[in-house]
C-alpha positions as CSV (number, residue, x, y, z in Angstrom):
1,M,0.3,0.3,0.0
2,Y,1.9,3.3,1.2
3,D,3.3,5.0,4.0
4,V,0.9,8.1,5.3
5,Q,3.6,10.0,6.8
6,S,6.1,9.5,3.2
7,V,2.7,10.4,1.3
8,M,2.5,13.3,3.1
9,D,6.0,13.9,3.0
10,N,6.3,13.5,-1.1
11,I,3.4,16.1,-1.3
12,S,4.9,18.4,0.7
13,N,7.9,17.9,-0.9
14,N,6.7,18.5,-4.6
15,I,3.9,21.0,-3.3
16,F,3.4,22.6,-6.6
17,W,3.4,20.3,-8.9
18,F,0.7,18.0,-6.8
19,M,-1.0,21.4,-6.1
20,G,-1.3,22.0,-9.9
21,F,-2.0,18.8,-11.4
22,G,-4.6,18.2,-8.5
23,A,-6.0,21.8,-8.9
24,I,-6.9,20.2,-12.7
25,G,-8.6,17.0,-11.2
26,M,-10.5,18.6,-8.6
27,F,-11.6,21.7,-10.8
28,C,-12.5,18.4,-13.6
29,N,-14.6,17.0,-10.9
30,W,-16.9,20.2,-10.4
31,W,-17.1,20.6,-13.5
32,L,-18.2,16.7,-14.3
33,L,-20.6,16.9,-11.5
34,F,-22.8,20.4,-12.6
35,E,-22.7,19.0,-16.1
36,C,-24.4,15.7,-15.2
37,V,-26.7,17.2,-12.8
38,K,-27.6,19.8,-15.7
39,L,-27.9,17.3,-17.9
40,G,-30.2,15.5,-15.9
41,F,-32.7,18.3,-15.6
42,K,-32.7,19.1,-19.2
43,H,-33.0,15.6,-20.4
44,R,-35.1,14.9,-17.1
45,T,-33.7,11.7,-16.6
46,Y,-30.5,11.1,-14.1
47,S,-26.8,11.2,-15.6
48,I,-24.8,8.8,-13.7
49,A,-25.3,5.0,-13.3
50,L,-26.5,3.5,-10.3
51,F,-23.6,1.3,-9.5
52,A,-21.1,4.7,-9.8
53,T,-23.5,6.7,-7.5
54,Y,-23.4,3.9,-5.3
55,F,-19.5,3.8,-5.3
56,W,-19.4,7.8,-5.4
57,T,-21.5,8.2,-2.8
58,A,-20.6,5.6,-0.2
59,H,-16.6,7.4,-0.9
60,D,-17.8,10.4,-0.4
61,I,-19.6,10.1,2.6
62,S,-17.3,8.3,4.6
63,F,-14.3,10.9,3.4
64,V,-16.3,13.7,4.9
65,L,-17.4,11.8,8.2
66,Q,-13.8,10.7,8.7
67,W,-13.6,14.6,9.7
68,H,-11.8,14.3,12.6
69,T,-8.7,12.3,10.9
70,W,-8.3,14.7,8.8
71,F,-8.4,18.0,10.9
72,V,-7.1,16.3,14.1
73,E,-5.1,13.4,13.9
74,M,-3.4,13.9,10.1
75,D,-3.7,17.8,10.1
76,F,-2.7,17.7,7.1
77,W,-3.5,21.2,5.0
78,V,-3.3,19.3,1.8
79,W,-6.2,16.8,3.1
80,K,-8.3,19.5,4.9
81,L,-8.3,21.3,1.5
82,F,-9.5,18.1,0.0
83,W,-11.9,17.3,2.4
84,V,-13.8,20.5,1.5
85,N,-13.9,19.1,-1.8
86,I,-15.8,15.8,-1.1
87,L,-18.1,17.9,0.9
88,L,-18.7,19.9,-2.4
89,S,-19.1,16.9,-3.8
90,V,-21.6,15.3,-1.6
91,V,-23.9,18.2,-2.5
92,F,-24.2,17.4,-6.1
93,E,-25.2,13.5,-5.1
94,V,-27.7,14.9,-3.5
95,F,-29.0,15.9,-6.8
96,F,-28.2,12.8,-8.3
97,Y,-30.8,11.3,-5.6
98,Y,-33.3,13.5,-6.6
99,Q,-33.2,13.3,-10.3
100,M,-33.3,9.6,-9.8
101,I,-36.1,10.0,-7.8
102,K,-38.0,12.2,-9.6
103,F,-37.7,11.1,-13.0
104,G,-35.7,7.6,-13.2
105,L,-37.2,5.2,-10.8
106,N,-39.1,3.5,-13.4
107,E,-36.0,3.1,-15.8
108,L,-34.7,2.2,-12.5
109,F,-37.1,-0.2,-11.6
110,P,-39.9,-0.8,-14.2
111,G,-43.3,-2.1,-12.7
112,L,-42.5,-1.8,-9.3
113,P,-44.6,0.5,-6.8
114,R,-42.8,3.9,-5.9
115,K,-42.5,3.1,-2.0
116,T,-41.0,-0.3,-2.9
117,A,-38.5,1.2,-5.3
118,L,-37.4,4.0,-3.0
119,C,-36.4,1.3,-0.8
120,L,-34.3,-0.6,-2.9
121,L,-33.1,2.7,-4.3
122,F,-31.6,3.5,-0.7
123,G,-31.6,0.1,0.6
124,G,-28.7,-0.8,-2.2
125,Q,-27.0,2.3,-1.1
126,V,-26.7,1.2,2.0
127,I,-25.5,-1.9,0.8
128,A,-23.0,-0.2,-1.3
129,L,-21.3,1.6,1.8
130,A,-20.7,-2.2,3.4
131,V,-19.0,-3.3,0.1
132,F,-17.4,0.0,0.1
133,W,-15.7,-0.4,3.7
134,Y,-15.2,-4.5,2.8
135,V,-13.3,-3.3,0.0
136,K,-11.6,-0.3,1.3
137,M,-9.8,-2.7,4.5
138,A,-9.4,-5.4,1.4
139,M,-6.7,-3.0,0.2
140,G,-4.7,-2.5,3.2
141,G,-7.1,0.0,4.8
142,D,-6.1,2.5,2.5
143,P,-5.6,5.5,4.8
144,M,-5.9,8.7,2.7
145,F,-8.4,6.9,0.4
146,L,-5.9,7.2,-2.4
147,S,-6.3,4.1,-4.0
148,I,-10.4,3.8,-3.8
149,M,-10.6,7.4,-5.2
150,V,-8.9,5.8,-8.5
151,L,-11.7,3.2,-8.5
152,T,-14.5,5.7,-7.8
153,I,-13.0,7.3,-11.0
154,F,-13.2,4.4,-13.6
155,A,-16.6,3.5,-12.3
156,C,-18.5,5.6,-14.3
157,P,-17.4,5.8,-17.9
158,I,-17.6,2.2,-18.2
159,F,-21.3,2.2,-17.5
160,A,-21.6,5.5,-20.7
161,I,-22.5,2.5,-23.2
162,P,-24.6,0.1,-22.3
163,T,-26.8,2.9,-20.6
164,A,-26.6,5.0,-24.4
165,M,-27.3,1.8,-26.4
166,R,-30.0,0.9,-23.7
167,R,-31.8,4.5,-24.1
168,R,-30.9,4.5,-28.1
169,S,-30.0,8.1,-27.7
170,R,-27.5,10.7,-25.8
171,K,-30.3,10.8,-23.4
172,G,-28.6,12.3,-20.2
173,Q,-25.0,11.7,-21.6
174,S,-22.4,14.2,-23.7
175,I,-19.6,14.2,-25.2
176,R,-18.6,16.8,-23.1
177,L,-19.1,15.1,-19.8
178,N,-16.0,12.3,-21.5
179,L,-13.7,14.8,-22.4
180,I,-14.1,16.2,-19.0
181,Y,-13.0,13.0,-17.9
182,I,-10.2,12.8,-19.9
183,I,-8.8,15.9,-18.8
184,M,-9.0,14.8,-14.9
185,V,-7.6,11.8,-15.5
186,F,-4.1,14.0,-17.0
187,G,-4.6,16.2,-13.9
188,I,-5.0,13.1,-11.2
189,W,-3.0,10.8,-12.5
190,P,-0.2,12.5,-12.0
191,A,-0.9,14.5,-8.8
192,W,-1.2,10.6,-7.6
193,Y,2.2,9.2,-9.0
194,I,3.7,12.0,-7.1
195,T,2.5,10.6,-3.6
196,A,4.0,7.2,-3.2
197,P,5.6,3.7,-5.7
198,A,2.5,2.5,-5.2
199,F,1.3,5.0,-7.5
200,Q,4.1,5.1,-10.2
201,S,3.6,1.1,-11.4
202,V,3.2,0.1,-14.3
203,W,-1.0,-1.0,-13.6
204,F,-1.8,2.3,-12.4
205,I,-0.4,3.5,-15.3
206,A,-2.1,1.2,-17.7
207,L,-5.7,2.0,-15.5
208,G,-5.1,5.6,-16.2
209,A,-4.8,4.8,-19.9
210,G,-7.8,2.4,-20.2
211,T,-9.7,5.0,-18.4
212,V,-9.0,7.7,-21.5
213,V,-9.5,4.9,-24.1
214,W,-13.0,4.0,-22.5
215,C,-14.0,7.5,-22.6
216,L,-13.0,7.9,-26.2
217,A,-15.0,4.6,-27.0
218,N,-17.6,6.3,-25.1
219,I,-17.6,9.5,-27.1
220,L,-17.6,7.3,-30.6
221,V,-20.1,5.3,-29.6
222,L,-22.5,8.9,-28.6
223,K,-21.5,10.6,-31.9
224,S,-23.3,7.5,-33.7
225,L,-26.6,8.0,-31.8
226,P,-29.0,10.6,-31.9
227,A,-29.0,13.5,-29.6
228,Y,-32.1,13.4,-27.1
229,S,-35.4,15.6,-26.7
230,P,-37.9,15.6,-24.0
231,V,-40.2,17.1,-26.2
232,I,-40.1,14.0,-28.6
233,E,-40.8,11.9,-26.1
234,E,-43.9,13.8,-24.2
235,Q,-45.3,13.7,-27.8
236,N,-44.9,10.3,-28.6
237,P,-43.6,8.1,-25.5
238,Q,-43.8,5.1,-27.5
239,G,-42.4,6.0,-30.1
240,A,-39.2,8.4,-31.2
241,V,-37.3,9.7,-28.5
242,A,-34.2,11.3,-30.3
243,V,-33.9,14.0,-33.2
244,S,-30.8,13.4,-35.5
């Protein structure tokens, strides 16, 4: 895994590069979340796949609730800033859930009564939180959430193509989202590379490259699908829901 004190020393000794690349990654994180919420309201749907929402929310809530670790025990100013960043992410995730409840219950749980669907939706998040902590502990505890955050980044793009093919349009998705994702990888991966030898391995670099390639594949698929129009869906809910 990695040693916490060594990570803090490596960041402090390379603070200009870490903060530079980290700022790119965090800015793209907020931009991505904003775009997802905006698309959700525009297309009257949800943009982030349910699994990714579960994973992101479990990660972010867990990180925020460990404020004592970051502000008292570790007392590392960079991770205090990171806590603020993650707290803002939780706010966006509240909107994700609102959009799933308002627009997506029938898509997520077709044919089920609303109360049953809501129980399944939030029950799934509770299970996801337990699974998240199991995985975290299996990864050696991951005391600074460095390793598991990388997995949260990869968790979203892999669902874009199945979602687009199921919806037969760009509903809830866009090429811009994937471009933001690619830029985010080019920010976070170099920042993490600085922190510890564990993030300088071939496998870590390959995961970043694979995420970029996957996003490029998403772009190709989305380009082949028509743009989405909520107006057409309202006029003809059983027929065409997209426009070229």
